[in-house]
C-alpha positions as CSV (number, residue, x, y, z in Angstrom):
1,M,105.1,71.1,103.2
2,T,103.6,73.1,106.1
3,A,103.2,76.8,105.1
4,P,105.4,79.1,107.2
5,L,104.0,81.8,109.4
6,L,104.9,85.1,107.7
7,T,105.2,88.1,110.0
8,A,106.4,91.7,109.9
9,H,109.0,91.9,112.7
10,D,110.0,95.2,114.5
11,A,113.7,94.8,114.9
12,T,114.4,98.3,116.2
13,G,117.4,98.2,118.6
14,H,117.8,94.4,118.3
15,I,121.1,92.8,118.2
16,H,121.7,90.7,115.1
17,L,124.7,88.5,115.1
18,I,126.1,88.0,111.6
19,I,128.8,85.3,111.1
20,G,130.9,85.3,108.0
21,S,132.9,87.7,105.8
22,N,131.6,87.2,102.3
23,S,129.3,89.5,100.2
24,L,126.2,87.9,101.7
25,A,127.4,88.7,105.2
26,A,127.7,92.4,104.1
27,A,124.2,92.3,102.6
28,R,122.9,90.9,105.9
29,C,124.6,93.7,107.8
30,I,123.1,96.4,105.5
31,K,119.6,94.8,105.7
32,S,119.9,94.7,109.5
33,V,120.8,98.4,109.7
34,E,117.9,99.3,107.4
35,S,115.5,97.5,109.8
36,G,116.8,99.6,112.7
37,A,118.7,96.7,114.3
38,R,122.3,96.9,115.6
39,P,124.3,94.2,113.7
40,I,127.5,92.6,115.1
41,L,129.8,91.1,112.5
42,L,131.9,88.1,113.6
43,A,134.9,87.6,111.2
44,P,138.6,87.2,111.7
45,A,140.8,90.3,111.5
46,E,142.4,89.0,108.3
47,A,139.1,88.5,106.6
48,Q,138.5,90.3,103.3
49,L,135.2,92.1,104.0
50,H,133.0,93.4,101.2
51,Y,133.6,97.1,100.5
52,S,130.0,97.9,101.1
53,V,130.2,97.1,104.8
54,F,133.3,99.0,105.6
55,K,131.5,102.4,105.6
56,K,128.9,101.0,107.9
57,I,131.6,99.9,110.3
58,A,133.4,103.3,110.1
59,D,130.1,105.1,110.8
60,G,129.5,102.9,113.8
61,Q,126.4,101.3,112.4
62,V,128.0,97.9,112.3
63,R,130.2,96.5,115.1
64,W,133.0,94.2,113.9
65,I,134.4,91.7,116.4
66,K,137.6,90.4,114.8
67,R,137.6,86.8,115.7
68,E,135.8,83.5,115.1
69,F,132.5,82.5,116.7
70,I,132.4,81.0,120.1
71,D,129.5,79.5,122.0
72,G,129.4,82.2,124.6
73,D,128.6,84.9,121.9
74,L,124.9,83.9,121.9
75,R,124.6,84.6,125.6
76,T,126.8,87.6,126.0
77,L,126.5,89.9,123.0
78,G,122.8,90.7,123.3
79,R,120.8,93.5,125.0
80,D,120.8,93.9,128.7
81,E,117.0,93.8,128.8
82,V,116.9,90.3,127.4
83,D,119.7,89.0,129.6
84,N,122.4,89.6,126.9
85,I,121.0,86.9,124.6
86,V,121.2,88.0,120.9
87,D,117.9,88.5,119.1
88,A,118.8,86.8,115.8
89,V,121.7,85.0,114.1
90,F,122.6,85.0,110.4
91,V,125.2,82.4,109.4
92,T,126.7,82.9,105.9
93,L,129.3,80.0,106.1
94,G,127.2,77.7,103.9
95,A,125.4,74.4,104.5
96,K,128.5,72.2,104.3
97,S,130.3,74.0,107.2
98,A,130.2,72.0,110.4
99,L,130.1,75.3,112.3
100,S,126.9,76.2,110.6
101,T,125.2,73.1,112.0
102,H,126.7,73.6,115.4
103,I,125.5,77.3,115.6
104,S,122.0,76.3,114.3
105,F,121.5,73.7,117.1
106,S,122.9,76.1,119.7
107,C,120.5,78.8,118.6
108,R,117.5,76.3,118.7
109,R,118.4,75.4,122.3
110,L,118.3,79.0,123.3
111,R,115.2,79.8,121.1
112,V,117.2,82.3,119.2
113,P,116.0,82.7,115.6
114,V,118.7,81.5,113.2
115,N,119.1,81.7,109.4
116,V,121.8,79.6,107.6
117,T,122.6,80.4,104.0
118,D,121.5,77.6,101.5
119,A,120.5,75.3,104.4
120,P,116.7,75.5,104.9
121,N,116.8,72.5,107.3
122,L,119.1,74.5,109.6
123,C,116.9,77.6,109.6
124,T,114.2,78.6,112.0
125,F,113.3,81.5,109.7
126,T,114.0,82.6,106.1
127,L,114.4,86.1,104.7
128,L,111.9,87.4,102.2
129,T,112.8,89.4,99.1
130,T,110.9,92.6,99.7
131,H,109.4,95.5,97.9
132,S,109.1,98.7,100.0
133,D,107.0,101.7,99.1
134,G,106.6,103.8,102.3
135,P,104.3,102.0,104.6
136,L,103.7,99.3,102.0
137,Q,105.9,96.2,102.5
138,I,105.5,93.2,100.3
139,G,107.6,90.1,101.0
140,I,108.0,87.1,98.7
141,T,109.6,83.7,99.6
142,T,109.9,80.4,97.9
143,S,110.9,78.7,101.2
144,G,114.4,78.0,99.8
145,K,113.0,76.2,96.7
146,G,112.9,78.9,94.1
147,C,116.6,79.3,93.0
148,K,116.4,83.1,93.0
149,L,112.8,83.0,91.5
150,A,111.5,84.9,94.5
151,A,113.3,88.1,93.3
152,R,111.8,87.9,89.9
153,I,108.3,87.3,91.3
154,R,108.8,90.3,93.6
155,R,109.8,92.5,90.6
156,E,106.8,91.5,88.6
157,V,104.4,92.0,91.5
158,A,105.9,95.4,92.2
159,A,105.7,96.3,88.5
160,S,102.0,95.5,88.5
161,L,101.2,98.0,91.3
162,P,100.3,101.6,90.5
163,A,103.0,104.2,91.1
164,K,102.9,106.1,94.4
165,L,100.7,103.5,96.1
166,G,102.7,103.9,99.3
167,E,101.8,107.6,99.4
168,G,98.1,106.8,99.0
169,I,98.3,104.3,101.8
170,E,100.0,106.9,104.0
171,R,97.2,109.3,103.3
172,L,94.5,106.7,104.0
173,G,96.3,105.9,107.3
174,S,96.1,109.6,108.2
175,M,92.5,109.7,107.2
176,R,91.8,106.6,109.3
177,R,93.5,108.1,112.4
178,R,91.7,111.5,111.9
179,I,88.3,109.9,111.6
180,W,88.9,107.8,114.7
181,E,90.1,110.8,116.7
182,E,87.2,113.0,115.7
183,D,84.6,110.2,116.4
184,H,86.5,109.4,119.6
185,R,85.9,113.0,120.8
186,S,82.3,113.1,119.6
187,H,81.1,109.7,120.8
188,D,83.5,108.8,123.7
189,L,84.9,105.7,121.9
190,A,87.6,105.1,124.5
191,D,87.4,101.4,124.3
192,T,86.9,101.1,120.5
193,I,89.6,99.8,118.3
194,L,89.9,101.8,115.0
195,D,87.8,99.5,112.9
196,N,88.0,96.2,114.8
197,S,90.2,94.5,112.2
198,D,93.9,93.6,111.7
199,D,95.9,94.3,108.6
200,D,96.5,90.5,108.2
201,A,92.9,89.5,108.5
202,S,92.0,86.6,106.2
203,G,89.0,88.4,104.9
204,Q,86.3,90.9,105.7
205,K,83.8,90.0,108.4
206,P,80.4,88.6,107.3
207,D,78.7,91.8,108.3
208,F,81.0,94.0,106.2
209,N,78.1,95.2,104.0
210,Q,75.5,95.2,106.7
211,L,73.2,98.3,106.5
212,V,73.7,100.9,109.2
213,T,70.4,102.4,110.2
214,E,69.7,105.6,112.2
215,S,68.3,103.4,115.0
216,D,71.6,101.5,115.4
217,H,73.3,104.1,117.6
218,T,76.4,101.9,118.3
219,A,77.1,101.3,114.6
220,I,76.5,105.0,113.7
221,K,79.3,106.0,116.0
222,T,81.8,104.1,113.8
223,R,80.0,104.6,110.5
224,R,82.8,106.7,108.9
225,I,85.4,104.1,109.7
226,R,83.2,101.5,108.1
227,W,82.9,103.7,105.0
228,L,86.7,104.1,104.8
229,S,87.0,100.3,104.9
230,Q,84.6,100.1,102.0
231,I,86.7,102.6,100.1
232,C,89.8,100.4,100.7
233,E,88.0,97.3,99.6
234,Y,86.2,98.5,96.5
235,W,88.1,101.4,95.0
236,P,90.7,100.4,92.3
237,L,94.3,100.5,93.5
238,R,95.1,103.1,90.9
239,R,92.5,105.4,92.4
240,L,93.7,104.8,95.9
241,A,97.3,105.5,94.8
242,S,96.3,108.9,93.4
243,I,94.1,110.0,96.3
244,T,95.0,113.5,97.5
245,D,94.6,115.5,100.7
246,A,91.7,117.3,99.0
247,D,90.0,114.0,98.3
248,I,90.4,113.1,101.9
249,D,88.9,116.4,103.1
250,E,86.0,115.9,100.6
251,V,85.2,112.5,101.9
252,L,85.4,113.6,105.5
253,Q,83.0,116.4,104.8
254,A,80.6,114.3,102.7
255,Y,80.6,111.3,105.1
256,S,79.9,113.2,108.2
257,N,78.1,111.5,111.1
258,S,75.0,113.5,110.2
259,N,72.9,112.9,107.1
260,S,74.7,115.4,105.1
261,N,74.0,116.0,101.4
262,L,76.8,114.2,99.5
263,R,76.2,116.3,96.5
264,A,76.9,119.5,98.3
265,S,80.5,118.7,98.9
266,L,81.3,117.4,95.4
267,A,82.9,119.6,92.8
268,P,81.5,119.2,89.3
269,L,83.2,116.5,87.1
270,P,85.7,118.0,84.6
271,A,84.5,117.9,81.1
272,K,87.6,117.8,79.0
273,D,87.2,119.1,75.4
274,S,83.4,119.3,76.0
275,S,83.0,122.0,73.5
276,L,84.5,119.9,70.8
277,R,82.7,116.7,71.8
278,T,79.4,118.5,71.8
279,H,79.7,119.1,68.1
280,L,80.8,115.5,67.5
281,H,77.8,113.8,68.9
282,K,74.5,114.4,70.7
283,P,74.3,113.9,74.5
284,L,73.7,110.3,75.3
285,I,73.2,108.3,78.5
286,I,74.2,104.6,78.3
287,L,73.3,102.1,81.0
288,A,75.8,99.2,80.5
289,G,76.5,96.0,82.4
290,S,80.2,95.1,82.9
291,G,79.6,91.4,83.6
292,P,80.6,89.5,86.7
293,G,84.1,90.8,87.0
294,S,86.6,89.6,84.4
295,P,87.2,92.0,81.5
296,Q,87.2,88.9,79.3
297,L,83.5,88.8,79.8
298,L,82.6,92.3,78.7
299,T,80.4,92.6,75.6
300,L,82.1,94.3,72.7
301,A,79.3,96.9,72.8
302,T,80.1,97.8,76.4
303,H,83.8,97.9,75.6
304,H,83.2,100.4,72.8
305,A,81.0,102.5,75.2
306,I,83.9,102.6,77.7
307,Q,86.3,103.8,75.0
308,S,84.0,106.5,73.6
309,A,82.4,107.9,76.7
310,D,83.1,111.5,77.8
311,V,82.2,110.7,81.5
312,I,81.9,107.4,83.3
313,L,79.8,106.9,86.4
314,A,80.8,103.4,87.8
315,D,79.4,101.2,90.5
316,K,81.8,100.6,93.4
317,L,81.7,96.8,92.6
318,V,83.1,97.2,89.1
319,P,86.5,95.6,89.5
320,A,89.8,97.3,88.8
321,P,90.7,95.3,85.6
322,V,87.5,96.6,84.0
323,L,88.2,100.2,85.1
324,D,91.7,99.9,83.8
325,L,90.2,99.8,80.3
326,I,89.0,103.3,80.7
327,P,91.2,105.8,78.8
328,R,93.1,108.1,81.1
329,R,91.6,111.2,79.5
330,T,88.1,110.1,80.6
331,P,86.8,111.5,84.0
332,V,85.5,108.6,86.2
333,H,83.4,108.8,89.4
334,I,83.0,105.7,91.5
335,A,79.7,105.4,93.4
336,R,80.0,106.1,97.1
337,K,77.3,103.6,97.9
338,F,78.2,102.3,101.3
339,P,76.0,100.8,104.0
340,G,73.7,103.5,105.2
341,N,74.0,106.0,102.4
342,A,73.0,104.1,99.3
343,D,70.0,106.3,98.4
344,A,72.0,109.6,98.8
345,A,74.8,108.2,96.7
346,Q,72.4,107.0,94.0
347,Q,70.9,110.4,93.8
348,E,74.3,111.9,93.5
349,L,75.1,109.7,90.5
350,L,71.8,110.6,88.8
351,E,72.4,114.3,89.3
352,M,76.0,114.0,88.0
353,G,74.8,112.2,84.9
354,L,72.1,114.8,84.3
355,E,74.5,117.6,84.7
356,S,76.9,116.0,82.1
357,L,74.1,115.4,79.6
358,K,73.1,119.1,79.8
359,K,76.7,119.9,78.7
360,G,76.2,117.7,75.7
361,L,78.4,114.9,76.8
362,R,78.2,111.1,76.3
363,V,77.7,109.6,79.8
364,L,78.3,105.9,80.6
365,R,76.6,104.5,83.7
366,L,78.8,101.4,84.2
367,K,77.3,98.7,86.4
368,Q,78.4,95.3,87.5
369,G,76.5,92.4,86.0
370,D,73.4,93.3,84.1
371,P,71.7,96.7,84.6
372,Y,68.3,95.2,85.0
373,I,69.2,92.4,87.5
374,Y,69.1,94.2,90.9
375,G,71.0,97.1,89.3
376,R,68.4,99.9,89.6
377,G,68.6,100.0,85.8
378,G,64.8,100.5,85.4
379,E,64.8,103.3,88.0
380,E,67.7,105.1,86.2
381,F,66.0,104.6,82.8
382,S,62.9,106.3,84.1
383,F,64.8,109.2,85.7
384,F,66.7,110.1,82.6
385,E,63.7,109.6,80.3
386,S,61.7,111.9,82.5
387,H,64.3,114.6,81.9
388,G,64.2,114.2,78.2
389,Y,67.1,111.8,77.6
390,S,66.2,108.3,76.4
391,P,68.9,105.9,77.7
392,M,70.6,103.2,75.6
393,V,70.8,100.0,77.6
394,L,73.6,97.4,77.0
395,P,73.2,94.0,78.6
396,G,75.8,92.4,80.7
397,I,76.5,88.9,81.9
398,T,74.8,88.6,85.3
399,S,76.7,87.0,88.1
400,S,73.5,85.3,89.2
401,L,73.8,82.9,86.3
402,S,77.5,83.1,85.4
403,A,79.0,82.7,89.0
404,P,77.3,79.2,89.4
405,L,79.0,78.3,86.0
406,F,82.4,79.2,87.3
407,A,81.7,77.1,90.4
408,A,80.7,74.1,88.3
409,I,77.1,74.4,89.4
410,P,74.5,74.0,86.7
411,P,71.4,75.9,87.9
412,T,69.2,73.6,85.8
413,H,70.0,69.9,85.4
414,R,67.7,67.1,84.2
415,N,66.0,65.2,87.0
416,V,67.6,67.5,89.6
417,A,66.6,71.2,89.0
418,D,64.0,72.4,86.4
419,Q,63.6,76.0,87.6
420,V,65.8,78.9,88.8
421,L,64.8,81.7,91.2
422,I,66.9,84.8,91.6
423,C,66.3,86.7,94.8
424,T,67.7,89.6,96.8
425,G,68.8,89.0,100.3
426,T,68.2,92.6,101.3
427,G,65.1,94.6,100.6
428,R,64.5,98.4,100.7
429,K,66.0,100.1,103.7
430,G,67.7,96.9,104.7
431,A,64.5,95.0,105.3
432,A,64.6,91.2,105.1
433,P,62.4,89.9,102.2
434,A,60.1,86.9,102.6
435,P,62.1,83.6,102.2
436,P,61.2,81.6,99.1
437,T,59.2,78.4,99.6
438,Y,61.2,75.2,99.4
439,V,60.9,73.4,96.1
440,K,63.3,70.5,95.7
441,S,63.6,70.9,92.0
442,Q,64.5,74.6,92.2
443,T,67.9,76.3,92.4
444,V,67.8,79.7,94.3
445,V,70.4,82.4,93.8
446,F,70.5,85.0,96.5
447,L,72.2,88.3,95.7
448,M,73.2,90.9,98.3
449,A,72.7,88.4,101.1
450,L,76.0,87.4,102.6
451,H,76.1,90.3,105.2
452,R,72.9,88.7,106.7
453,L,73.7,85.1,105.9
454,S,72.9,83.8,109.4
455,S,69.4,85.3,109.5
456,L,68.7,84.3,105.9
457,V,69.6,80.6,106.6
458,E,67.5,80.7,109.8
459,S,64.5,82.1,107.9
460,L,64.9,79.3,105.3
461,T,65.4,76.4,107.7
462,M,63.1,77.5,110.5
463,A,60.2,78.4,108.2
464,V,58.9,81.4,110.2
465,P,57.1,84.3,108.6
466,V,59.1,87.4,108.1
467,D,56.6,89.6,109.9
468,P,55.6,87.7,113.1
469,V,52.8,90.3,113.6
470,A,51.0,89.0,110.5
471,K,49.3,86.0,112.0
472,N,47.7,85.0,108.8
473,A,51.0,85.2,106.8
474,P,51.6,81.9,105.0
475,H,54.4,79.7,106.3
476,P,56.8,78.7,103.6
477,A,57.9,75.1,103.4
478,R,60.9,74.5,105.5
479,W,64.2,74.0,103.8
480,P,66.1,70.8,104.9
481,I,69.3,71.7,106.7
482,N,71.2,69.2,104.6
483,T,70.3,71.2,101.4
484,P,73.6,71.8,99.4
485,C,74.6,75.4,99.0
486,A,77.6,77.4,97.9
487,V,78.9,80.9,98.6
488,L,80.5,82.3,95.4
489,E,82.7,85.4,95.9
490,R,84.4,87.7,93.4
491,A,83.3,85.5,90.5
492,S,85.6,85.4,87.5
493,C,88.3,87.5,89.3
494,P,91.7,86.1,90.0
495,D,90.9,85.9,93.8
496,Q,87.6,84.1,93.2
497,R,86.6,81.9,96.1
498,I,84.0,79.1,96.4
499,I,82.7,77.8,99.7
500,R,80.7,74.6,99.2
501,S,78.6,73.5,102.2
502,T,75.0,72.9,103.3
503,L,72.5,75.2,105.0
504,Q,73.5,73.5,108.3
505,H,77.2,74.5,108.1
506,V,77.5,77.4,105.7
507,V,77.3,80.1,108.4
508,S,80.1,78.5,110.4
509,A,82.1,78.2,107.2
510,V,81.9,81.9,106.4
511,D,82.5,82.9,110.0
512,E,85.7,80.9,110.0
513,V,87.2,81.9,106.6
514,G,85.8,85.4,106.5
515,S,84.0,87.3,103.8
516,R,85.4,88.4,100.4
517,P,82.8,90.7,98.8
518,P,81.0,90.9,96.5
519,G,79.5,87.5,96.7
520,L,76.3,85.5,96.4
521,L,74.6,82.4,97.7
522,V,73.4,79.5,95.6
523,V,71.0,77.0,97.3
524,G,69.6,73.8,95.9
525,W,70.4,70.2,95.0
526,S,72.1,71.3,91.7
527,C,75.0,72.4,93.9
528,E,76.2,68.9,94.2
529,V,75.6,67.6,90.7
530,L,79.2,68.1,89.5
531,K,81.1,68.8,92.7
532,G,80.3,68.2,96.4
533,T,81.8,68.4,99.8
534,H,82.7,64.7,99.9
535,G,81.3,64.3,103.4
536,R,83.0,67.3,104.9
537,E,81.2,70.2,106.5
538,W,82.5,72.6,103.9
539,V,85.2,72.8,101.2
540,V,87.0,76.0,100.1
541,E,88.3,76.5,96.5
542,E,90.5,79.4,95.6
543,G,91.2,81.1,92.3
544,F,89.8,81.5,88.8
545,V,91.4,79.6,85.9
546,G,90.1,82.0,83.3
547,Y,90.3,81.6,79.6
548,D,94.0,81.8,78.9
549,E,93.9,78.5,77.0
550,L,91.8,80.1,74.3
551,R,94.1,81.1,71.5
552,H,92.1,84.1,70.4
553,G,90.1,84.8,73.5
554,P,88.1,87.9,74.5
555,E,91.1,89.5,76.3
556,E,93.2,89.5,73.2
557,A,90.3,91.0,71.3
558,L,89.9,93.7,73.9
559,R,93.6,94.4,73.8
560,T,93.4,94.8,70.1
561,L,90.5,97.1,70.3
562,S,92.2,99.2,73.0
563,T,95.3,99.5,70.7
564,E,93.1,100.5,67.8
565,S,91.3,103.1,69.8
566,V,94.4,104.9,71.0
């Protein structure tokens, strides 16, 4: 079955022709009115209309033409500006009615959208069961196959969302418009779209996390919009739902177009019951890894640290399901590390942690993956130790080794790969590190590399020195363009995605399907040991199966621990 094209249609002022007199016809009238359309109900004068539609007729919101349908209605009852052709037709007579079939074919000839109840083959569009929360509109359809299942799915999806998410979206929209207007006046951005993206984009662009430097004057002009996009991508929905006007003002002040001090605009974190907690335990700083993404992969030690912390300072990449384990009483600050301000945001976290320790609090610095694998864990350890606080470090499952597992890629495999190299794709200040030398028996994992995937692949396959000025720089062995590779995004999360390809085609693959950060790149012949592309240029695999089949899995253990800790 071909997937239908789902759209949000502006029906303001449109003429909707609704044929029938049953309760479903009344529901179509009410829905049409809610969308801003002007419904016309075609039903005989003796028809027993549903009581809910009578008030709409009396109020003039629904026009009732008291007769049966005739072919001329499609061409004469519409708006003048579209030559009196109706905008859409809803037939509630049922699939067995010969008139339903006749109306459907007549509409198709005129290219008028038509929906016939219980007859998917006669419809050119179907109605979605919807959840509305201000600007947030969520539609669910089973394409006529679900036997009312769509309504249940919609209820469960809506129940999983945080309360007042629509209000948060409204505020973010105001913030987006305000940033654009201010930057428009400051930088003359007359021809610049807000953030060069559509709401229905399949994914972020490959350069989503690209560093913005002071020398990149064009990018600096829209830097605040880029930061707002980062907030929408990385902050948990619960946090976005609770965002306030004060939060928006704080962000606008902190993320000014100049190199402002982030710390200066930040109010101190609340320290609830700090006087009591000071007597319960000594100040302690904990550096903990939260694993690749799924809360099922947390260590029990880190889970206990989450439950017992007075203050939590979390990386922006720590996913919402892990943050949801944090007790509501615990203040949380999410790192504001966006391209171009990582150093300032890092210093902000260190100062916040130090301030809380001086109050005698237990501080948890929660990182994604493992603290010592490109997590600045060593730097933070040294900082706090230099101020008299010796950190406790809790390991986490690093995505550099677990993400390949979720993608059925064994980094080592006898007779294929006998060594593993973990690299960063981005050095200090955004500089490109030297590409590793090609070793056929080696699997290379690149972290923080997808925003510069094209230049990385070029440096691997073209075998040029990173610094052309250094004439004596060694030339690394060139990587064959047919070397298998895989882009692994949001590993262990429900929206995990795997893109299997080769160095020759991986850039084109990511350009086509978009980016879904955070992600990493695995390169080497181990990528095709268990699964391959089967001769295609690339293969995309969606979703993470998880560990639900385990009778007593980590998630149940964590749920039990959470219950016991309340």
